[in-house]
Backbone of each chain as nested JSON, in Angstrom:
{
  "chains": [
    {"id": "A", "residues": [
      {"number": 1, "name": "MET", "atoms": {"N": [-12.62, 21.262, -9.06], "CA": [-11.8, 20.993, -8.605], "C": [-10.835, 20.086, -9.156]}},
      {"number": 2, "name": "TYR", "atoms": {"N": [-9.363, 20.373, -9.514], "CA": [-8.805, 18.9, -9.728], "C": [-7.552, 18.8, -8.765]}},
      {"number": 3, "name": "VAL", "atoms": {"N": [-7.303, 18.137, -8.124], "CA": [-6.211, 18.28, -7.406], "C": [-5.744, 16.606, -7.364]}},
      {"number": 4, "name": "VAL", "atoms": {"N": [-4.591, 17.13, -7.112], "CA": [-3.531, 16.01, -6.87], "C": [-2.864, 15.816, -5.738]}},
      {"number": 5, "name": "ILE", "atoms": {"N": [-3.286, 14.225, -4.751], "CA": [-2.595, 13.74, -3.313], "C": [-1.621, 12.514, -3.558]}},
      {"number": 6, "name": "VAL", "atoms": {"N": [-1.058, 14.016, -2.454], "CA": [-0.261, 12.819, -2.134], "C": [0.49, 12.385, -0.528]}},
      {"number": 7, "name": "TYR", "atoms": {"N": [0.741, 11.404, -0.55], "CA": [1.082, 10.956, 0.313], "C": [2.194, 9.822, 1.048]}},
      {"number": 8, "name": "ASP", "atoms": {"N": [2.351, 10.28, 2.18], "CA": [3.358, 9.632, 3.098], "C": [3.385, 9.323, 4.208]}},
      {"number": 9, "name": "VAL", "atoms": {"N": [2.009, 8.201, 4.305], "CA": [2.057, 8.013, 5.807], "C": [2.374, 5.902, 6.645]}},
      {"number": 10, "name": "ASN", "atoms": {"N": [2.34, 6.474, 7.672], "CA": [3.139, 4.93, 8.356], "C": [2.326, 3.372, 6.97]}},
      {"number": 11, "name": "VAL", "atoms": {"N": [3.468, 2.502, 7.242], "CA": [3.006, 1.395, 6.08], "C": [1.203, 0.684, 6.96]}},
      {"number": 12, "name": "SER", "atoms": {"N": [1.559, 1.17, 7.985], "CA": [-0.324, 0.757, 9.119], "C": [-1.424, 1.53, 8.26]}},
      {"number": 13, "name": "ARG", "atoms": {"N": [-1.439, 2.216, 8.409], "CA": [-2.254, 3.317, 8.052], "C": [-2.228, 3.448, 5.987]}},
      {"number": 14, "name": "VAL", "atoms": {"N": [-1.13, 2.677, 5.118], "CA": [-1.718, 2.922, 4.557], "C": [-2.436, 2.424, 3.224]}},
      {"number": 15, "name": "ASN", "atoms": {"N": [-2.693, 1.2, 3.221], "CA": [-4.009, 0.978, 2.688], "C": [-5.742, 1.718, 3.062]}},
      {"number": 16, "name": "LYS", "atoms": {"N": [-5.91, 1.681, 4.503], "CA": [-6.814, 2.6, 4.398], "C": [-6.677, 3.867, 4.149]}},
      {"number": 17, "name": "VAL", "atoms": {"N": [-5.516, 4.247, 3.704], "CA": [-5.407, 5.742, 2.845], "C": [-5.981, 5.606, 1.53]}},
      {"number": 18, "name": "LYS", "atoms": {"N": [-5.383, 3.961, 1.094], "CA": [-5.503, 4.398, -0.362], "C": [-6.486, 3.859, -0.877]}},
      {"number": 19, "name": "LYS", "atoms": {"N": [-7.842, 2.778, 0.198], "CA": [-9.018, 2.901, -0.597], "C": [-9.687, 4.38, -0.196]}},
      {"number": 20, "name": "PHE", "atoms": {"N": [-9.62, 4.562, 0.564], "CA": [-9.739, 5.56, 1.303], "C": [-10.652, 6.558, -0.217]}},
      {"number": 21, "name": "LEU", "atoms": {"N": [-9.341, 7.225, -0.691], "CA": [-9.259, 7.481, -2.278], "C": [-9.486, 7.13, -3.093]}},
      {"number": 22, "name": "ARG", "atoms": {"N": [-9.287, 5.931, -3.219], "CA": [-9.575, 5.381, -4.061], "C": [-11.673, 5.286, -4.134]}},
      {"number": 23, "name": "GLN", "atoms": {"N": [-12.335, 5.728, -3.412], "CA": [-13.548, 5.467, -3.329], "C": [-13.83, 7.024, -4.837]}},
      {"number": 24, "name": "TYR", "atoms": {"N": [-12.874, 8.364, -4.795], "CA": [-12.951, 9.483, -5.161], "C": [-12.235, 9.443, -5.8]}},
      {"number": 25, "name": "LEU", "atoms": {"N": [-10.809, 9.474, -6.109], "CA": [-9.989, 9.711, -7.023], "C": [-9.56, 8.41, -8.429]}},
      {"number": 26, "name": "HIS", "atoms": {"N": [-8.572, 8.89, -9.242], "CA": [-7.828, 7.787, -10.403], "C": [-6.337, 7.844, -9.499]}},
      {"number": 27, "name": "TRP", "atoms": {"N": [-6.485, 6.797, -9.019], "CA": [-4.953, 6.246, -8.531], "C": [-3.937, 6.032, -9.824]}},
      {"number": 28, "name": "VAL", "atoms": {"N": [-2.734, 7.011, -9.94], "CA": [-1.852, 7.447, -10.52], "C": [-0.647, 5.817, -10.489]}},
      {"number": 29, "name": "GLN", "atoms": {"N": [-0.013, 6.581, -9.23], "CA": [0.681, 5.583, -8.312], "C": [1.526, 5.807, -7.5]}},
      {"number": 30, "name": "ASN", "atoms": {"N": [2.395, 4.755, -6.509], "CA": [2.424, 4.119, -5.268], "C": [2.573, 5.517, -4.644]}},
      {"number": 31, "name": "SER", "atoms": {"N": [1.141, 5.975, -3.675], "CA": [1.307, 7.344, -2.467], "C": [0.965, 8.068, -3.724]}},
      {"number": 32, "name": "VAL", "atoms": {"N": [0.38, 7.654, -5.112], "CA": [-0.747, 9.784, -5.262], "C": [-1.773, 9.134, -6.495]}},
      {"number": 33, "name": "PHE", "atoms": {"N": [-3.085, 10.18, -6.028], "CA": [-4.43, 9.489, -7.293], "C": [-4.173, 11.511, -7.082]}},
      {"number": 34, "name": "GLU", "atoms": {"N": [-4.868, 10.76, -8.547], "CA": [-5.73, 12.746, -8.838], "C": [-6.928, 12.55, -9.491]}},
      {"number": 35, "name": "GLY", "atoms": {"N": [-7.714, 13.709, -9.777], "CA": [-9.001, 13.363, -10.44], "C": [-9.938, 14.848, -10.181]}},
      {"number": 36, "name": "GLU", "atoms": {"N": [-10.956, 14.665, -10.878], "CA": [-11.544, 15.885, -10.796], "C": [-12.899, 16.353, -9.34]}},
      {"number": 37, "name": "ILE", "atoms": {"N": [-13.122, 16.999, -8.723], "CA": [-13.678, 16.108, -7.319], "C": [-14.973, 17.52, -7.559]}},
      {"number": 38, "name": "THR", "atoms": {"N": [-15.634, 17.531, -6.307], "CA": [-17.072, 18.813, -6.714], "C": [-15.864, 19.099, -5.477]}},
      {"number": 39, "name": "LEU", "atoms": {"N": [-16.203, 20.038, -5.223], "CA": [-15.818, 21.373, -3.69], "C": [-16.321, 20.558, -1.594]}},
      {"number": 40, "name": "ALA", "atoms": {"N": [-18.097, 19.296, -2.11], "CA": [-18.031, 19.012, -1.692], "C": [-17.994, 17.682, -1.507]}},
      {"number": 41, "name": "GLU", "atoms": {"N": [-16.727, 16.825, -2.591], "CA": [-16.113, 16.233, -2.558], "C": [-14.763, 16.192, -0.945]}},
      {"number": 42, "name": "PHE", "atoms": {"N": [-14.114, 17.774, -1.964], "CA": [-12.795, 17.605, -2.008], "C": [-13.53, 18.143, 0.053]}},
      {"number": 43, "name": "LYS", "atoms": {"N": [-14.663, 18.405, 0.704], "CA": [-14.413, 18.43, 2.393], "C": [-14.321, 17.104, 2.451]}},
      {"number": 44, "name": "ARG", "atoms": {"N": [-15.342, 16.195, 1.9], "CA": [-14.803, 15.073, 2.735], "C": [-13.971, 14.593, 2.554]}},
      {"number": 45, "name": "ILE", "atoms": {"N": [-13.057, 14.798, 1.165], "CA": [-11.62, 14.084, 1.212], "C": [-10.77, 14.252, 2.193]}},
      {"number": 46, "name": "LYS", "atoms": {"N": [-10.766, 16.007, 2.765], "CA": [-9.989, 15.847, 3.868], "C": [-10.849, 15.774, 4.628]}},
      {"number": 47, "name": "GLU", "atoms": {"N": [-11.554, 15.98, 5.491], "CA": [-12.113, 15.128, 6.162], "C": [-11.779, 13.695, 7.414]}},
      {"number": 48, "name": "GLY", "atoms": {"N": [-12.617, 12.154, 6.101], "CA": [-11.496, 11.4, 5.607], "C": [-10.077, 11.372, 6.172]}},
      {"number": 49, "name": "LEU", "atoms": {"N": [-9.762, 12.111, 5.72], "CA": [-8.057, 12.288, 5.777], "C": [-7.527, 11.927, 7.127]}},
      {"number": 50, "name": "LEU", "atoms": {"N": [-7.87, 12.754, 6.979], "CA": [-7.508, 13.655, 8.573], "C": [-8.198, 12.87, 10.18]}},
      {"number": 51, "name": "ASP", "atoms": {"N": [-9.337, 12.31, 9.595], "CA": [-9.302, 11.187, 10.532], "C": [-8.701, 9.595, 10.849]}},
      {"number": 52, "name": "LEU", "atoms": {"N": [-8.325, 9.022, 9.53], "CA": [-7.624, 7.815, 9.037], "C": [-6.094, 8.197, 9.123]}},
      {"number": 53, "name": "ILE", "atoms": {"N": [-5.223, 9.302, 9.13], "CA": [-4.296, 9.646, 9.818], "C": [-3.018, 9.718, 10.861]}},
      {"number": 54, "name": "ASP", "atoms": {"N": [-1.814, 9.499, 11.084], "CA": [-1.255, 10.461, 12.17], "C": [-0.973, 12.244, 12.339]}},
      {"number": 55, "name": "GLU", "atoms": {"N": [-1.622, 12.911, 12.611], "CA": [-1.131, 14.246, 12.365], "C": [-0.143, 14.194, 12.608]}},
      {"number": 56, "name": "ASN", "atoms": {"N": [0.436, 13.427, 13.69], "CA": [1.668, 13.213, 14.528], "C": [3.556, 12.676, 13.851]}},
      {"number": 57, "name": "GLU", "atoms": {"N": [2.282, 12.551, 12.869], "CA": [3.288, 10.898, 11.461], "C": [3.251, 11.521, 11.008]}},
      {"number": 58, "name": "ASP", "atoms": {"N": [2.503, 11.901, 9.298], "CA": [2.074, 11.299, 8.332], "C": [1.778, 12.163, 8.03]}},
      {"number": 59, "name": "SER", "atoms": {"N": [2.485, 12.43, 6.941], "CA": [1.771, 13.388, 5.817], "C": [0.88, 13.408, 4.304]}},
      {"number": 60, "name": "VAL", "atoms": {"N": [0.618, 14.805, 4.002], "CA": [-0.687, 14.666, 2.852], "C": [-0.44, 16.148, 1.824]}},
      {"number": 61, "name": "VAL", "atoms": {"N": [-0.258, 16.269, 1.207], "CA": [-0.477, 17.001, 0.654], "C": [-1.45, 17.264, -0.748]}},
      {"number": 62, "name": "ILE", "atoms": {"N": [-2.525, 18.433, -0.519], "CA": [-3.063, 18.47, -1.72], "C": [-2.699, 19.133, -2.117]}},
      {"number": 63, "name": "TYR", "atoms": {"N": [-2.42, 19.296, -3.481], "CA": [-2.063, 20.418, -4.714], "C": [-3.465, 20.72, -5.664]}},
      {"number": 64, "name": "LYS", "atoms": {"N": [-4.192, 21.927, -5.708], "CA": [-5.229, 22.216, -5.927], "C": [-5.412, 23.236, -7.751]}},
      {"number": 65, "name": "LEU", "atoms": {"N": [-5.172, 22.482, -8.382], "CA": [-5.773, 22.722, -9.415], "C": [-6.9, 23.837, -10.07]}},
      {"number": 66, "name": "ARG", "atoms": {"N": [-7.683, 24.414, -10.707], "CA": [-8.401, 24.553, -11.71], "C": [-9.071, 24.148, -12.859]}},
      {"number": 67, "name": "SER", "atoms": {"N": [-8.133, 23.009, -12.785], "CA": [-8.244, 22.046, -13.902], "C": [-7.103, 21.172, -14.138]}},
      {"number": 68, "name": "LYS", "atoms": {"N": [-7.924, 19.283, -15.053], "CA": [-6.325, 19.354, -15.26], "C": [-5.368, 18.82, -15.892]}},
      {"number": 69, "name": "PRO", "atoms": {"N": [-3.899, 18.954, -15.288], "CA": [-2.278, 20.22, -15.383], "C": [-2.189, 18.904, -16.566]}},
      {"number": 70, "name": "LYS", "atoms": {"N": [-1.471, 19.523, -17.598], "CA": [-0.794, 18.731, -18.983], "C": [0.188, 17.766, -17.92]}},
      {"number": 71, "name": "ARG", "atoms": {"N": [0.154, 16.151, -18.079], "CA": [1.21, 15.976, -17.637], "C": [2.632, 15.339, -19.198]}},
      {"number": 72, "name": "GLU", "atoms": {"N": [3.243, 14.509, -18.33], "CA": [4.019, 14.055, -18.956], "C": [4.446, 13.01, -17.866]}},
      {"number": 73, "name": "SER", "atoms": {"N": [4.609, 11.484, -19.193], "CA": [5.236, 10.426, -18.138], "C": [6.195, 9.352, -18.441]}},
      {"number": 74, "name": "LEU", "atoms": {"N": [7.039, 9.387, -17.93], "CA": [7.476, 8.925, -18.03], "C": [8.604, 7.185, -18.061]}},
      {"number": 75, "name": "GLY", "atoms": {"N": [8.774, 6.002, -18.934], "CA": [8.602, 5.198, -18.617], "C": [6.944, 4.387, -18.309]}},
      {"number": 76, "name": "ILE", "atoms": {"N": [6.932, 3.502, -17.576], "CA": [5.202, 2.676, -18.126], "C": [4.322, 3.598, -17.075]}},
      {"number": 77, "name": "GLU", "atoms": {"N": [3.167, 3.677, -17.292], "CA": [1.854, 4.673, -16.618], "C": [1.3, 2.986, -15.793]}},
      {"number": 78, "name": "LYS", "atoms": {"N": [1.363, 3.056, -14.322], "CA": [0.904, 2.184, -14.024], "C": [-0.017, 1.572, -13.748]}},
      {"number": 79, "name": "ASN", "atoms": {"N": [-1.703, 3.051, -14.365], "CA": [-2.791, 2.508, -14.129], "C": [-3.3, 4.213, -15.364]}},
      {"number": 80, "name": "PRO", "atoms": {"N": [-2.901, 3.604, -16.781], "CA": [-2.918, 4.824, -17.516], "C": [-4.52, 5.901, -17.064]}},
      {"number": 81, "name": "LEU", "atoms": {"N": [-4.451, 6.957, -17.416], "CA": [-5.986, 7.471, -17.412], "C": [-6.526, 7.561, -18.177]}},
      {"number": 82, "name": "GLU", "atoms": {"N": [-6.524, 6.905, -19.405], "CA": [-7.088, 6.751, -21.269], "C": [-8.014, 5.397, -20.429]}},
      {"number": 83, "name": "ASP", "atoms": {"N": [-7.203, 5.565, -19.503], "CA": [-8.439, 3.976, -19.421], "C": [-9.918, 4.188, -18.63]}},
      {"number": 84, "name": "ILE", "atoms": {"N": [-10.267, 5.126, -17.714], "CA": [-11.108, 5.768, -16.991], "C": [-11.852, 6.969, -17.046]}},
      {"number": 85, "name": "ILE", "atoms": {"N": [-11.17, 7.978, -18.328], "CA": [-11.114, 9.11, -18.017], "C": [-12.146, 9.615, -19.709]}}
    ]},
    {"id": "B", "residues": [
      {"number": 1, "name": "MET", "atoms": {"N": [8.247, 27.146, -15.297], "CA": [7.133, 26.724, -15.079], "C": [6.743, 26.319, -13.674]}},
      {"number": 2, "name": "TYR", "atoms": {"N": [6.274, 25.778, -13.422], "CA": [6.011, 24.822, -12.133], "C": [5.933, 23.544, -12.367]}},
      {"number": 3, "name": "VAL", "atoms": {"N": [6.999, 22.248, -11.115], "CA": [6.365, 21.602, -11.68], "C": [6.199, 20.041, -10.314]}},
      {"number": 4, "name": "VAL", "atoms": {"N": [5.551, 19.469, -10.257], "CA": [4.946, 18.861, -8.905], "C": [6.037, 17.283, -10.507]}},
      {"number": 5, "name": "ILE", "atoms": {"N": [6.745, 16.682, -9.4], "CA": [7.311, 15.481, -9.965], "C": [7.439, 14.306, -8.997]}},
      {"number": 6, "name": "VAL", "atoms": {"N": [6.645, 13.238, -9.948], "CA": [6.625, 11.557, -8.334], "C": [6.576, 10.723, -9.379]}},
      {"number": 7, "name": "TYR", "atoms": {"N": [6.854, 10.221, -8.23], "CA": [7.618, 8.307, -9.19], "C": [8.007, 7.097, -8.41]}},
      {"number": 8, "name": "ASP", "atoms": {"N": [7.535, 6.154, -9.03], "CA": [7.665, 5.119, -8.603], "C": [8.19, 4.404, -9.728]}},
      {"number": 9, "name": "VAL", "atoms": {"N": [9.368, 4.196, -8.618], "CA": [11.093, 3.141, -9.55], "C": [11.834, 2.344, -8.575]}},
      {"number": 10, "name": "ASN", "atoms": {"N": [12.148, 1.111, -9.08], "CA": [12.704, 0.287, -8.192], "C": [13.2, 0.884, -7.668]}},
      {"number": 11, "name": "VAL", "atoms": {"N": [13.898, -0.186, -6.18], "CA": [14.575, 0.381, -4.84], "C": [15.451, 0.543, -4.743]}},
      {"number": 12, "name": "SER", "atoms": {"N": [16.583, -0.132, -6.331], "CA": [17.207, 0.112, -6.765], "C": [18.321, 1.148, -6.904]}},
      {"number": 13, "name": "ARG", "atoms": {"N": [17.163, 1.847, -7.872], "CA": [17.533, 3.429, -8.438], "C": [16.915, 3.942, -7.746]}},
      {"number": 14, "name": "VAL", "atoms": {"N": [15.805, 4.241, -6.971], "CA": [15.027, 5.52, -6.335], "C": [15.86, 6.516, -5.549]}},
      {"number": 15, "name": "ASN", "atoms": {"N": [17.435, 6.0, -5.262], "CA": [18.42, 6.89, -4.744], "C": [18.959, 7.964, -5.589]}},
      {"number": 16, "name": "LYS", "atoms": {"N": [19.498, 7.717, -6.451], "CA": [19.833, 8.343, -7.617], "C": [19.241, 8.971, -8.11]}},
      {"number": 17, "name": "VAL", "atoms": {"N": [17.69, 8.515, -8.08], "CA": [16.865, 9.946, -9.126], "C": [16.059, 10.681, -7.816]}},
      {"number": 18, "name": "LYS", "atoms": {"N": [16.56, 10.262, -6.494], "CA": [16.4, 11.305, -5.452], "C": [17.694, 12.669, -6.341]}},
      {"number": 19, "name": "LYS", "atoms": {"N": [18.31, 11.172, -5.754], "CA": [19.567, 13.328, -5.642], "C": [19.385, 13.837, -6.761]}},
      {"number": 20, "name": "PHE", "atoms": {"N": [19.367, 13.334, -7.718], "CA": [19.271, 14.058, -9.429], "C": [18.479, 14.551, -9.076]}},
      {"number": 21, "name": "LEU", "atoms": {"N": [17.221, 14.285, -8.864], "CA": [16.173, 16.3, -9.072], "C": [16.236, 16.518, -7.839]}},
      {"number": 22, "name": "ARG", "atoms": {"N": [16.629, 16.383, -6.089], "CA": [17.478, 17.557, -5.236], "C": [18.169, 18.199, -6.826]}},
      {"number": 23, "name": "GLN", "atoms": {"N": [18.825, 18.085, -7.259], "CA": [19.272, 19.49, -8.099], "C": [18.997, 20.568, -8.186]}},
      {"number": 24, "name": "TYR", "atoms": {"N": [17.599, 20.125, -8.228], "CA": [16.708, 21.246, -9.598], "C": [15.738, 21.314, -8.879]}},
      {"number": 25, "name": "LEU", "atoms": {"N": [14.939, 20.949, -8.021], "CA": [13.612, 20.767, -7.429], "C": [14.071, 20.566, -5.602]}},
      {"number": 26, "name": "HIS", "atoms": {"N": [12.105, 20.205, -5.049], "CA": [12.7, 20.809, -3.897], "C": [11.576, 19.888, -3.166]}},
      {"number": 27, "name": "TRP", "atoms": {"N": [12.442, 18.654, -1.711], "CA": [11.816, 17.86, -1.931], "C": [10.743, 17.993, -1.266]}},
      {"number": 28, "name": "VAL", "atoms": {"N": [9.897, 17.273, -1.518], "CA": [8.658, 17.901, -0.573], "C": [8.304, 16.018, 0.862]}},
      {"number": 29, "name": "GLN", "atoms": {"N": [7.875, 14.806, -0.25], "CA": [7.988, 13.315, 0.845], "C": [7.897, 12.841, -0.01]}},
      {"number": 30, "name": "ASN", "atoms": {"N": [8.989, 11.565, 0.419], "CA": [8.611, 10.12, -0.039], "C": [8.221, 10.575, -2.082]}},
      {"number": 31, "name": "SER", "atoms": {"N": [9.739, 10.36, -2.54], "CA": [8.877, 9.99, -3.775], "C": [7.528, 11.443, -4.357]}},
      {"number": 32, "name": "VAL", "atoms": {"N": [8.207, 12.091, -4.344], "CA": [7.841, 13.653, -4.44], "C": [8.441, 15.003, -4.07]}},
      {"number": 33, "name": "PHE", "atoms": {"N": [9.127, 15.763, -5.969], "CA": [9.879, 16.515, -5.66], "C": [8.584, 17.787, -6.207]}},
      {"number": 34, "name": "GLU", "atoms": {"N": [9.137, 19.649, -6.254], "CA": [8.393, 19.751, -7.003], "C": [8.869, 21.695, -6.98]}},
      {"number": 35, "name": "GLY", "atoms": {"N": [8.662, 22.601, -7.343], "CA": [9.376, 23.713, -7.696], "C": [9.655, 24.148, -9.103]}},
      {"number": 36, "name": "GLU", "atoms": {"N": [9.864, 25.181, -9.263], "CA": [9.38, 26.354, -10.64], "C": [10.686, 26.241, -10.58]}},
      {"number": 37, "name": "ILE", "atoms": {"N": [11.198, 25.859, -12.304], "CA": [12.28, 25.484, -12.921], "C": [12.221, 26.422, -14.788]}},
      {"number": 38, "name": "THR", "atoms": {"N": [13.262, 26.641, -15.147], "CA": [13.424, 26.838, -17.037], "C": [12.864, 25.609, -18.012]}},
      {"number": 39, "name": "LEU", "atoms": {"N": [12.498, 26.366, -18.169], "CA": [12.853, 25.025, -20.065], "C": [13.165, 24.823, -19.879]}},
      {"number": 40, "name": "ALA", "atoms": {"N": [14.931, 25.063, -19.87], "CA": [16.006, 24.059, -19.891], "C": [15.849, 23.165, -19.307]}},
      {"number": 41, "name": "GLU", "atoms": {"N": [15.402, 23.76, -17.616], "CA": [15.741, 22.69, -16.988], "C": [14.983, 21.246, -17.31]}},
      {"number": 42, "name": "PHE", "atoms": {"N": [13.706, 22.281, -17.348], "CA": [12.861, 20.929, -17.781], "C": [13.331, 20.003, -18.76]}},
      {"number": 43, "name": "LYS", "atoms": {"N": [14.256, 20.326, -19.635], "CA": [14.59, 19.078, -20.688], "C": [15.69, 18.264, -19.668]}},
      {"number": 44, "name": "ARG", "atoms": {"N": [16.422, 18.86, -19.06], "CA": [17.576, 17.767, -18.69], "C": [16.845, 17.384, -17.99]}},
      {"number": 45, "name": "ILE", "atoms": {"N": [15.982, 17.95, -16.831], "CA": [15.569, 17.585, -15.425], "C": [14.851, 16.057, -16.486]}},
      {"number": 46, "name": "LYS", "atoms": {"N": [13.939, 16.139, -17.921], "CA": [13.857, 14.721, -17.98], "C": [14.398, 13.724, -18.771]}},
      {"number": 47, "name": "GLU", "atoms": {"N": [15.707, 14.594, -19.579], "CA": [16.958, 13.804, -19.769], "C": [17.519, 12.864, -19.46]}},
      {"number": 48, "name": "GLY", "atoms": {"N": [17.45, 13.344, -18.074], "CA": [18.168, 12.633, -16.482], "C": [17.367, 11.507, -15.839]}},
      {"number": 49, "name": "LEU", "atoms": {"N": [16.426, 11.856, -16.486], "CA": [14.783, 10.738, -16.107], "C": [15.624, 9.79, -16.643]}},
      {"number": 50, "name": "LEU", "atoms": {"N": [15.314, 10.002, -17.668], "CA": [15.514, 8.97, -18.698], "C": [16.926, 8.096, -18.895]}},
      {"number": 51, "name": "ASP", "atoms": {"N": [17.676, 8.588, -18.512], "CA": [18.984, 8.394, -18.215], "C": [19.08, 6.757, -16.756]}},
      {"number": 52, "name": "LEU", "atoms": {"N": [18.356, 7.852, -15.73], "CA": [18.415, 6.529, -15.147], "C": [17.361, 5.063, -14.713]}},
      {"number": 53, "name": "ILE", "atoms": {"N": [15.607, 6.178, -15.325], "CA": [15.146, 4.954, -15.382], "C": [15.065, 4.184, -15.96]}},
      {"number": 54, "name": "ASP", "atoms": {"N": [14.438, 2.83, -15.949], "CA": [14.112, 1.886, -16.858], "C": [13.349, 1.726, -16.617]}},
      {"number": 55, "name": "GLU", "atoms": {"N": [12.99, 2.282, -18.502], "CA": [11.137, 2.37, -19.219], "C": [10.314, 1.044, -18.767]}},
      {"number": 56, "name": "ASN", "atoms": {"N": [10.833, 0.318, -18.556], "CA": [10.032, -0.85, -19.044], "C": [9.072, -0.72, -17.529]}},
      {"number": 57, "name": "GLU", "atoms": {"N": [9.743, -0.666, -16.269], "CA": [9.353, -1.001, -15.138], "C": [9.591, 0.022, -14.358]}},
      {"number": 58, "name": "ASP", "atoms": {"N": [10.009, 1.496, -13.96], "CA": [9.744, 2.671, -13.648], "C": [8.404, 3.362, -14.582]}},
      {"number": 59, "name": "SER", "atoms": {"N": [7.985, 4.259, -13.165], "CA": [6.991, 5.075, -12.926], "C": [7.577, 6.605, -12.697]}},
      {"number": 60, "name": "VAL", "atoms": {"N": [7.09, 7.448, -14.014], "CA": [7.347, 9.116, -13.369], "C": [6.273, 10.076, -13.472]}},
      {"number": 61, "name": "VAL", "atoms": {"N": [5.568, 10.024, -13.106], "CA": [4.793, 12.163, -13.346], "C": [5.02, 12.878, -13.551]}},
      {"number": 62, "name": "ILE", "atoms": {"N": [5.378, 13.448, -13.989], "CA": [5.749, 15.53, -14.265], "C": [4.931, 15.488, -14.721]}},
      {"number": 63, "name": "TYR", "atoms": {"N": [4.006, 16.94, -12.981], "CA": [2.977, 17.425, -13.458], "C": [3.132, 18.838, -13.833]}},
      {"number": 64, "name": "LYS", "atoms": {"N": [2.783, 20.081, -15.211], "CA": [3.224, 20.515, -15.59], "C": [2.393, 21.773, -15.232]}},
      {"number": 65, "name": "LEU", "atoms": {"N": [2.772, 22.891, -14.348], "CA": [1.736, 23.737, -14.249], "C": [2.072, 25.393, -14.689]}},
      {"number": 66, "name": "ARG", "atoms": {"N": [1.313, 26.462, -14.62], "CA": [1.997, 27.076, -15.304], "C": [2.814, 28.627, -13.937]}},
      {"number": 67, "name": "SER", "atoms": {"N": [1.518, 27.747, -12.637], "CA": [2.908, 28.786, -11.418], "C": [2.773, 27.836, -9.976]}},
      {"number": 68, "name": "LYS", "atoms": {"N": [2.964, 28.216, -9.41], "CA": [2.784, 27.442, -7.418], "C": [1.414, 27.625, -7.908]}},
      {"number": 69, "name": "PRO", "atoms": {"N": [0.644, 26.839, -8.198], "CA": [-0.088, 25.492, -6.852], "C": [-0.862, 26.519, -6.034]}},
      {"number": 70, "name": "LYS", "atoms": {"N": [-2.276, 25.984, -5.144], "CA": [-3.157, 26.917, -4.017], "C": [-2.524, 24.842, -3.633]}},
      {"number": 71, "name": "ARG", "atoms": {"N": [-2.06, 24.104, -2.513], "CA": [-1.705, 23.244, -2.218], "C": [-2.524, 23.292, -0.232]}},
      {"number": 72, "name": "GLU", "atoms": {"N": [-2.751, 21.854, -0.059], "CA": [-2.842, 21.923, 1.577], "C": [-2.501, 21.037, 1.879]}},
      {"number": 73, "name": "SER", "atoms": {"N": [-2.22, 20.998, 3.514], "CA": [-0.838, 19.485, 3.619], "C": [-1.571, 19.671, 5.025]}},
      {"number": 74, "name": "LEU", "atoms": {"N": [-1.877, 18.091, 5.062], "CA": [-2.2, 17.647, 6.494], "C": [-1.564, 16.741, 7.139]}},
      {"number": 75, "name": "GLY", "atoms": {"N": [-1.713, 17.151, 7.715], "CA": [-0.371, 16.503, 9.59], "C": [0.903, 17.384, 8.84]}},
      {"number": 76, "name": "ILE", "atoms": {"N": [1.856, 16.719, 9.459], "CA": [2.939, 17.303, 9.231], "C": [3.686, 17.381, 7.882]}},
      {"number": 77, "name": "GLU", "atoms": {"N": [4.166, 17.992, 7.739], "CA": [5.184, 18.709, 6.087], "C": [7.38, 18.358, 6.666]}},
      {"number": 78, "name": "LYS", "atoms": {"N": [6.926, 16.78, 6.125], "CA": [8.191, 16.982, 5.943], "C": [9.255, 17.019, 6.138]}},
      {"number": 79, "name": "ASN", "atoms": {"N": [8.654, 17.986, 4.982], "CA": [10.546, 19.047, 4.898], "C": [9.05, 21.044, 4.065]}},
      {"number": 80, "name": "PRO", "atoms": {"N": [9.126, 21.477, 5.165], "CA": [8.411, 22.596, 4.565], "C": [8.609, 24.131, 3.79]}},
      {"number": 81, "name": "LEU", "atoms": {"N": [8.113, 23.346, 2.779], "CA": [8.684, 24.759, 1.048], "C": [8.994, 25.891, 1.988]}},
      {"number": 82, "name": "GLU", "atoms": {"N": [8.399, 27.036, 3.194], "CA": [8.453, 27.71, 3.569], "C": [10.146, 28.476, 4.476]}},
      {"number": 83, "name": "ASP", "atoms": {"N": [10.808, 27.187, 4.443], "CA": [12.448, 27.131, 4.732], "C": [12.867, 27.901, 3.988]}},
      {"number": 84, "name": "ILE", "atoms": {"N": [12.445, 27.286, 2.613], "CA": [13.626, 27.39, 1.376], "C": [13.302, 27.906, 0.37]}},
      {"number": 85, "name": "ILE", "atoms": {"N": [11.492, 28.698, 0.452], "CA": [11.353, 29.379, -1.229], "C": [10.877, 30.815, -0.411]}}
    ]}
  ]
}
């Protein structure tokens, strides 16, 4: 499956979340990752995020897509997908 | 079409971008909007964003989906979709 993950977490935890997601996904820009993952990876990501975030304060939204979506980029690409995929 | 828009723009422009996108889309969390729009609205959004951002410094990514994607939310929902849709 292809996921786009956006997070809005307290600054004290934001680097841990970023480091964790980097193991599985492509960093797009501030607080956004995307990439193709397996169902097993999806479960690991969810569990890992739940360990890292404060569920009473932080927010993470995972968009679950069948395949890589069409995307349009305005301005600069902070981390171009073409470089790694 | 259904879009998820994420932006990473200079703090001096971030409020203008947020105000602009709020006219068309649902605010999800910091720097993320989503919603169902027409092709005409999509064009207006793109033009509006290009007017507001500095293309040499800011980054906006528009994910274009056929319909509302499956989504999973961890932690709090900063602005629950159910409230308005």
